[in-house]
N, C-alpha and C positions, 0 to 999 in steps of 0.2 A: 088230562093227556099231552106227551109232550110235541113240540109245534115240528111240522115236515122240513128237513134239510134242502128240501128241493121239489118245487110244483111244476109239473109240465101243464102248462093253462091249452088249452083246445090246440096242440101241436101236430102238424102235416109235415110231412119230409119227401121230396123228389130228391131223386141220385142215380145221374146219367137217365134219364128220362122216364124210369119206373119210379112210382108213387110206393113208396116204403110203408106210411102210417097214416092214415085220416082221422083229423080231429079228436087225437087221443088226448086224454083228460088225467094223470093219476100223480101222486105224492111215495116221496120215499120221507123215512123217517131214522134216525141215530137206532143204533140196536139191531138195525135190520142190516139181513144176508141176503141177498137178491142175486138167485143163479138165472139169469137170462136165458132162454131158448128161442128154437127156432131151426128151421131149414137154413141151409147156403144161400148169403145172397137178402135174405129174408130183412138187416138192417141192422143186426146183434151186436156189429163193433160200430158203424153208426152210432148208434144210442150213447154208447160211452163217447164218443168224439160231440155229438150234439152237446152233451154235460162237458166236458173239458172245454168248449168254445172252442174247435178245433174247426166246427162246419157249423152253419146256422140253420136253424130252423126256415121250410117256405113257408110257415105259417105258424101262428098264435106265439109261447112264449114260454121261457124257461126263470123261473125264480129262484135262485139259489143262496140261502143263510150263512155263505159262508164265505169267507175271503178264497181268492186262487190259489193262493200259495198253502192252502190247507189241504189241498185237491192230490192224491197221490193216486201214478198210473204206473199200474204191471203189468205187462204184456209179452207176446213172444219176440218183438225186436227187444233188446235190451238196452240202449240207448248209451253202449257203455266210446269208452275212445281207448282203443286200440295198441296205440303208444305212449298210454298213461298206465303206469300201477295200480292193482289193485287200491291199492292205501290212495294215488293218486286223485281217481276217480269218486272215492266216495270224498274224501275230501272238497273235490269240484261238486260234487253234486249237495254236501251241505253247507255251501257257502249259498247255490245257487236257492236252496232252498230258507235261505235267512235264518239258517241253523248257527249262529257266531258262537253259540255257548258248546257246538260241539268240536273234541281234538283229539288228539292222537290218540291219548287213552281209549276214548270211546269208540275210535273208529277200527280201532286194534281188536278191542273186545268186539265187535259186531261182525268184524273181519270171522274171527274164531267160532262164533257163534252158525256163520254158514259153511264153516270146513274150510276155510280159505287163506287163515294167519300164518300157513308153511307159504301162502303164495302173493304174500302180502305188497311184496316188491318187486313182485312179475310183473312186464307188460300185459293188461287183459288183452288182450289181441293172438295171444296165445293158447287162450283158455279152450275149455271143450264148449261147445254147447251146452253142459248142463251147469258148467260151473261159471260161467256168463251170466248164466238165468241166476243161480246164486248170488252172485254180485249185485245182481239189480234186487232182487229180494233182501241185499243191506243195505244197498238206499232206500229202499222205504222205510227200513225199522229205524235207518236216524232222521229220516221224515216225519215220522208219525205222524200220517196226513189224518181230518176228522172225516172226511172220505176219500175210501178207495178204491179205484176201477181199475179193475181185472180184465185182459182180453188173453184169456187161453194162457194162463200164466204158468200154468206145471207142465208147459214142452221142453221134452230135452231132461225133465228131471228122473232119474234113478229112487230107487224106493224111498231109499235113507232122505234124499232132499225134500221127495215130497210129503213123506212125514214132517219136516222141517217148515215145510208151507204151511203143512193143516194148522200145525203149532202156532205159528204165528198168526196165520188170521184167526183164531182164538184169542189171542192174546189183544187183537185190535174189536173184537167179538168185546172182548171185558172190557176196553174201553168206550164200549159205546158208540164205534165208530159205524157209518153207515157205509154197505162192500155193495158196489154192481161186479157180477160177473161171468163174464162169456165163458163157457167151458165145452172141451173136446169130449171131455168123459163126466157129462151130467149127473150118470147115475150115481157115481162115486163121490161127487162133489155135492151131489145133491144132501149128504149125512152130513154135512157142513154147513149147510142154508138154510135159513127161514126161512125165506119164499122163495116163488117161479113167476119168474117176469115172461109170457111165453110171445112169441109175435105170430101170429099168421094172418092171412088176408085183408091186411092193411090194420089188424085191431090187435093190441097191447092188454094182453090179461095177466094182471095180477096177482096172485093166490100165495096163502100160508102152503108151505111143509110140514104135514102134522105131523108124522114121527119126530119132529126136533123139539125138545121141551125149553125152548127160548121163550120169553117173552113178547109177545107180538102184537103187531097194529092188528086189527081187523082188515080183513079180505077188501082191497080196491079192486075193481075190473075193469078197468079201462077199455073204452069200445067204441069204435067207430060212430062217430055223430050223437055220443053219450055216456055215460055213465049207469053204472047198476049198481041199485041201492036196496036191497031185503027186495031184490028177485026184478025191480021194477028197469029201465031205461028210460029215464029222464034229458031230453038234449037240450042241448045246451047250457050244460050246468058244468060249474070246473069240477074239479077231483075234489072228494071228500077227507078234509086235511082239519 
């Protein structure tokens, strides 16, 4: 059995005086594509921020078996520099990610991949929402992370661009990346996921999505105050890793 890439160990999180999760433990593994669901305000995006190191847990710990530069983030915010061209944006982000092996040929190739080759030297500030998000997807392709955090990444994408996005996700899955995915279209996106992580009433439940033929690990269910194993709750234990 593969070792986990992330261990959430008895975490609790309070945000704006609201308790989002309480005493939750679970693990994430390579090859898992985990769709995060829950009501607005339940803490879906906050979970990504915790993993990215942008906000701390209120209690417990998060152990990561990878370097931070091997984590990628793709959200509805594009993080592009409007006064730089599409090419210059990707060159900047490649250097920021430590990808010194990436040159002009690779950047132009990935711009073509996301249908932006005709706009490679145009300022990104004039791009439509969909074009800016495709440039954001190109950034992730170049970075090639081991763990990928997605926060409503298909926002603003037309059908052709969304199919491209799903194709890119499939390529990361083939590389055995671990993907955490907050979606505004869970019914559609679940067809491309291996697991569902549901947040409700300060609990987190991680289950396998049965209709997908992925090589998945056994279901882990993380509950407030304990962990479910073979139908039983054992308080005070860490995740089943």
